[in-house]
C-alpha positions as CSV (number, residue, x, y, z in Angstrom):
1,M,119.4,158.2,68.4
2,E,116.7,159.1,70.8
3,K,115.5,156.5,73.3
4,D,111.9,156.4,71.9
5,N,113.1,156.2,68.3
6,S,115.6,153.4,69.3
7,K,112.8,151.4,71.0
8,E,110.5,151.7,68.0
9,L,113.3,150.7,65.6
10,L,114.1,147.7,67.7
11,I,110.5,146.7,68.0
12,D,110.0,147.0,64.2
13,I,113.2,145.1,63.4
14,T,112.4,142.3,66.0
15,T,108.8,142.1,64.7
16,S,110.2,141.7,61.2
17,L,112.6,139.0,62.3
18,I,109.8,137.1,64.1
19,N,107.7,137.2,60.9
20,E,110.7,136.2,58.8
21,Y,111.2,133.1,61.0
22,N,107.4,132.3,60.8
23,G,106.9,133.0,64.5
24,E,109.7,130.8,65.7
25,V,111.0,133.3,68.2
26,S,113.8,131.0,69.4
27,K,115.5,131.6,66.0
28,V,115.7,135.4,66.7
29,T,118.9,136.3,68.5
30,I,119.8,139.4,70.3
31,R,123.0,139.8,68.2
32,E,121.0,139.6,65.0
33,I,118.6,142.3,66.4
34,A,121.6,144.5,67.3
35,S,123.3,144.0,64.0
36,K,120.2,144.8,61.9
37,S,119.3,147.8,64.0
38,G,122.9,149.2,64.3
39,V,122.8,149.3,68.1
40,S,124.6,147.5,70.8
41,V,123.3,144.4,72.7
42,G,123.8,146.6,75.8
43,L,121.4,149.2,74.6
44,I,118.7,146.5,73.8
45,N,119.1,145.2,77.4
46,Y,119.0,148.7,78.8
47,L,115.8,149.6,76.9
48,F,114.0,146.3,77.4
49,G,115.7,144.5,80.2
50,N,116.3,141.5,78.1
51,K,115.5,139.9,74.7
52,D,112.5,138.0,76.2
53,N,110.8,141.3,77.1
54,L,111.4,142.7,73.6
55,I,110.1,139.6,72.0
56,A,106.9,139.7,74.2
57,I,106.2,143.3,73.2
58,C,106.7,142.4,69.5
59,V,104.5,139.3,69.8
60,Q,101.7,141.3,71.4
61,K,102.0,143.7,68.5
62,I,101.8,140.9,66.0
63,I,98.8,139.2,67.7
64,L,97.0,142.6,68.2
65,N,97.2,143.1,64.4
66,V,95.8,139.7,63.8
67,V,93.0,140.0,66.3
68,T,91.9,143.5,65.2
69,T,92.0,142.6,61.5
70,F,90.5,139.1,61.8
71,K,87.5,138.5,59.6
72,P,86.2,135.0,59.9
73,N,85.1,133.0,56.8
74,L,81.5,132.2,57.7
75,N,79.2,129.8,55.9
76,I,75.9,130.2,57.7
77,N,72.6,128.7,56.7
78,L,70.3,131.8,56.4
79,S,67.2,129.8,57.0
80,M,68.2,129.1,60.7
81,N,66.6,131.0,63.5
82,N,68.7,133.8,65.2
83,F,69.9,131.5,68.0
84,D,71.1,128.8,65.7
85,K,72.8,131.4,63.4
86,A,74.6,133.0,66.3
87,K,75.7,129.6,67.6
88,Q,77.0,128.5,64.2
89,K,78.8,131.9,63.7
90,L,80.4,131.5,67.1
91,K,81.5,127.9,66.3
92,E,83.0,128.8,62.9
93,T,84.8,131.9,64.4
94,A,86.1,130.0,67.4
95,K,87.4,127.2,65.2
96,Q,89.4,129.7,63.1
97,V,90.8,131.4,66.2
98,F,91.7,128.1,67.7
99,E,93.4,127.1,64.4
100,F,95.4,130.3,64.4
101,L,96.8,129.3,67.9
102,F,97.8,125.9,66.7
103,N,99.3,127.2,63.5
104,N,101.4,129.8,65.4
105,K,102.2,128.0,68.6
106,S,105.3,129.9,69.6
107,I,103.8,133.4,69.4
108,A,100.4,132.3,70.6
109,K,102.0,130.9,73.8
110,I,103.9,134.1,74.4
111,S,100.8,136.2,73.9
112,I,98.6,134.2,76.1
113,L,101.1,133.9,78.9
114,N,101.9,137.6,78.7
115,D,98.2,138.5,78.9
116,Y,97.8,136.3,82.0
117,A,100.7,138.1,83.6
118,N,99.8,141.6,82.5
119,Y,96.0,141.6,81.8
120,N,94.4,144.9,81.0
121,D,91.7,146.3,78.7
122,K,94.1,146.5,75.8
123,S,95.4,142.9,76.1
124,N,94.9,140.5,73.2
125,S,92.7,138.2,75.3
126,N,90.3,141.1,76.1
127,I,90.2,142.1,72.4
128,T,89.4,138.4,71.5
129,I,86.6,138.4,74.1
130,K,85.1,141.6,72.5
131,G,85.4,139.9,69.0
132,F,83.5,136.9,70.2
133,M,80.9,139.2,71.8
134,S,80.4,140.9,68.4
135,V,79.7,137.5,66.8
136,L,76.9,137.1,69.4
137,N,75.3,140.5,68.5
138,N,72.0,139.0,67.3
139,L,71.6,136.7,70.3
140,E,68.7,138.0,72.3
141,V,70.3,137.9,75.8
142,E,71.7,140.6,78.1
143,T,75.1,142.0,77.3
144,I,76.6,140.6,80.5
145,E,75.6,137.1,79.4
146,K,77.3,137.6,76.0
147,E,80.4,138.8,77.8
148,K,80.4,135.7,80.1
149,I,80.1,133.4,77.1
150,A,82.9,135.2,75.3
151,F,85.1,135.2,78.4
152,Y,84.5,131.4,79.1
153,L,85.1,130.6,75.5
154,T,88.3,132.6,75.3
155,C,89.7,131.3,78.6
156,T,88.8,127.7,77.9
157,M,90.4,127.8,74.4
158,Q,93.6,129.4,75.8
159,V,93.9,126.9,78.6
160,A,93.3,123.9,76.3
161,F,95.9,125.3,73.9
162,I,98.5,125.9,76.6
163,R,97.8,122.4,78.1
164,S,98.1,120.8,74.7
165,L,101.7,122.0,74.3
166,T,102.8,119.5,77.0
167,N,100.1,116.8,76.4
168,S,98.3,116.8,73.1
169,N,95.8,114.2,74.2
170,Y,93.7,116.0,76.7
171,L,90.0,115.6,77.7
172,G,89.6,112.8,75.2
173,Y,90.8,115.0,72.3
174,D,94.0,114.8,70.2
175,F,94.8,118.5,69.9
176,N,97.3,117.7,67.2
177,N,94.3,116.7,65.0
178,K,92.2,119.4,63.4
179,I,89.1,117.3,63.4
180,D,89.4,116.7,67.2
181,R,90.1,120.5,67.7
182,D,86.9,121.3,65.8
183,K,84.9,118.7,67.8
184,F,86.3,120.3,71.0
185,I,85.0,123.7,69.9
186,D,81.6,122.3,68.9
187,E,81.2,120.6,72.3
188,L,82.4,123.6,74.2
189,I,80.0,126.0,72.5
190,D,77.1,123.5,72.8
191,K,77.8,123.4,76.5
192,L,78.1,127.2,76.8
193,L,74.9,127.9,74.9
194,G,72.9,124.7,75.2
195,G,71.7,124.7,78.8
196,L,71.3,128.5,79.0
197,Y,69.3,129.6,76.0
198,E,67.6,126.8,74.2
């Protein structure tokens, strides 16, 4: 088996196992990967260095698929002005993204930390920023301002999520509670947009 074919096979099988275990990567063992792919544990370590590196690649692939196919469910009052529509769209989209993080803690943590360690234009964080920017399309401000808002929003959500894994009560919010998570997003976006553009 060629090296590239082996890598792709291992990535596909490991991704399938991560999905099978509902994102609980701790349940995926290197022996199970080797068994299902018909290769040795040694080859996996040779190709990827270790199981954690293989898992990180697979998680990035899973998250990339989610991020690039994400279509938020929006319920916007069409009688609002453009600013209020953009603000509401951003809030609803951000709440759904935040909810995804909390519903997929294991893979979300790996993806975020991997992006922090290996940030580039193709990272999931950067794609998320671009997604938030597209929600702000109708906001009548410079592109750089939209990019700043999307960057601040993405980074703040990621830090709040990572922080909540060790202390769910943070900044006066219980991040284990969806209502509090939604309040956090509302307040964050109000602060990001409120003083700048109203």
